[in-house]
Structure formats: structure tokens, C-alpha cells
C-alpha positions as CSV (number, residue, x, y, z in Angstrom):
1,G,-54.4,98.6,149.0
2,G,-51.8,98.2,151.7
3,G,-49.0,100.5,152.7
4,G,-46.5,102.0,150.4
5,G,-43.4,100.5,152.0
6,G,-41.3,101.5,154.9
7,M,-42.0,100.3,158.4
8,E,-45.6,99.5,158.6
9,C,-47.5,98.4,161.7
10,K,-50.9,97.8,160.2
11,K,-52.2,94.4,159.4
12,G,-53.1,93.7,155.8
13,G,-56.6,92.5,155.2
14,G,-57.1,91.3,151.7
15,D,-55.4,89.7,148.8
16,G,-52.2,91.4,147.7
17,E,-52.0,93.7,150.7
18,M,-48.7,94.2,152.4
19,M,-48.4,92.7,155.8
20,G,-46.9,94.8,158.5
21,L,-43.6,94.1,160.2
22,E,-45.5,93.0,163.3
23,Q,-46.3,89.8,161.5
24,L,-42.6,88.8,161.8
25,P,-41.7,86.4,164.6
26,L,-40.8,88.2,167.8
27,A,-37.4,86.5,168.0
28,L,-36.5,88.0,164.6
29,L,-37.8,91.4,165.6
30,G,-35.7,91.2,168.8
31,T,-32.6,90.2,166.8
32,I,-33.1,93.2,164.5
33,M,-33.8,95.6,167.4
34,A,-30.7,94.4,169.3
35,K,-28.6,95.9,166.6
36,L,-30.0,99.4,167.2
37,D,-29.0,102.0,169.7
38,I,-31.3,102.9,172.5
39,A,-32.7,106.0,170.9
40,S,-33.7,104.0,167.8
41,I,-35.2,101.3,169.9
42,C,-37.3,103.9,171.7
43,S,-38.3,105.5,168.3
44,I,-39.6,102.3,166.8
45,A,-41.2,101.1,170.1
46,S,-43.5,104.2,169.9
47,T,-44.9,103.1,166.5
48,C,-47.0,100.1,167.5
49,R,-47.8,97.7,170.4
50,T,-45.8,94.8,168.9
51,F,-42.6,96.9,168.7
52,K,-43.2,98.3,172.2
53,Y,-43.6,94.8,173.6
54,C,-40.5,93.6,171.8
55,A,-38.5,96.6,173.0
56,S,-39.6,96.1,176.6
57,H,-38.6,92.4,176.5
58,M,-35.2,93.0,174.9
59,L,-34.4,95.7,177.5
60,T,-34.5,92.9,180.1
61,F,-31.4,91.2,178.7
62,L,-29.2,93.9,177.1
63,P,-25.6,93.8,178.5
64,S,-25.1,97.5,178.1
65,I,-27.2,100.7,177.9
66,H,-25.6,103.9,176.9
67,L,-27.7,107.1,177.1
68,L,-25.2,109.9,176.8
69,D,-26.8,111.5,173.8
70,V,-30.1,112.1,175.6
71,A,-30.7,113.0,179.2
72,P,-33.7,110.9,180.3
73,S,-36.2,112.1,182.9
74,M,-37.4,109.6,185.5
75,D,-40.5,109.0,183.4
76,L,-38.3,107.8,180.6
77,L,-35.6,106.1,182.7
78,I,-38.0,103.7,184.5
79,P,-39.2,101.8,181.4
80,L,-35.6,101.9,179.9
81,L,-34.2,100.2,182.9
82,P,-36.4,97.2,183.8
83,P,-34.9,94.5,186.0
84,N,-32.0,93.0,184.0
85,P,-29.5,90.6,185.5
86,H,-27.4,90.8,182.3
87,L,-26.8,94.6,182.5
88,T,-23.0,95.1,183.1
89,S,-22.5,98.6,181.6
90,L,-24.6,101.6,182.1
91,K,-23.6,105.1,180.8
92,I,-26.2,107.9,181.3
93,D,-26.5,111.6,181.2
94,C,-28.0,112.5,184.6
95,C,-28.7,116.2,184.2
96,R,-32.5,115.6,184.5
97,L,-32.1,113.1,187.4
98,D,-31.6,113.4,191.1
99,D,-31.3,111.1,194.2
100,T,-34.7,109.5,193.3
101,A,-33.0,107.7,190.4
102,I,-30.4,106.0,192.5
103,D,-32.4,102.8,193.1
104,H,-32.9,102.5,189.3
105,L,-29.2,103.1,188.4
106,V,-27.3,101.1,191.0
107,R,-27.5,97.4,190.3
108,P,-25.5,94.4,191.5
109,S,-24.7,93.1,188.0
110,L,-23.0,96.4,186.9
111,H,-19.2,96.3,186.2
112,E,-19.2,99.8,184.7
113,L,-21.3,102.7,185.8
114,F,-20.6,106.1,184.1
115,L,-22.8,108.9,185.3
116,H,-22.4,112.3,183.5
117,N,-23.8,115.6,184.8
118,C,-24.7,114.5,188.3
119,G,-25.1,118.0,189.7
120,D,-28.5,117.3,191.3
121,F,-27.3,114.2,193.2
122,S,-26.2,114.4,196.8
123,G,-23.5,112.4,198.5
124,K,-26.0,109.5,198.9
125,L,-25.1,108.3,195.4
126,L,-21.6,107.5,196.4
127,S,-22.7,105.6,199.5
128,E,-25.0,103.4,197.4
129,I,-22.3,102.3,195.0
């Protein structure tokens, strides 16, 4: 038999087996994921390739990304902030970041940039804004 409900990322094989959520159209998955916060998007993106692909794609057109509940490292920040000309609001806890993150944070499309816990940044950050 198939899965027992919940979010399943395995393909069903025979008659009567449940099909996984990855069988839904990508546009529908993107619409659903767009209603989630960033932490939830990251959680479901880690469950299967289809969700990871969908999350990566949707991060290229989100108008706002708010990461104040989690302080991302550079390793996490880079995939969360792909090139995105639609990004107008960025709020982030920078306690695990330093000047090496500046090029990923400062973008021409931003109207609002809220950086919290910037103790490891030098004055270079202000000159880049």
C-alpha cells in the first residue's frame, strides 16, 4: 500500500496507492507554498526534490523575506536570497553574519532593509546602502 496520509513525497506505484504531493502541478504547489512563512518553506523544501525545486523557484519572485525568528548562516542565506528583482522588503537577524553577507543583502530593488544584531558588520555596510 501507499502512505498513510500527511505530506508524502513518494510516488505511488500500483492500483489504489496514494500519489504523493509532488504529482500536483508546480504552479499549484507554488501557490500553496507562497502562503507559508520562510521557515515553513525551508522545512518542506527539505522533504523532497520537487518541493526543493518549487521553493527555489518561488524565492526568485517573493516581494518580502522576513527572517527575524532565525539567524541564518551564510550557508543558509545564499540559497534563501537568489537573484530576485521583485524583493522589496528584507528583514533579517544578522547575528551569524558579517561583511561577507553584504553583497547578498543589499539589492537595488529593496525599499525596506531591516538588519537586526549587526555586531559583526563593519562600517562598510553603511557605505554599501
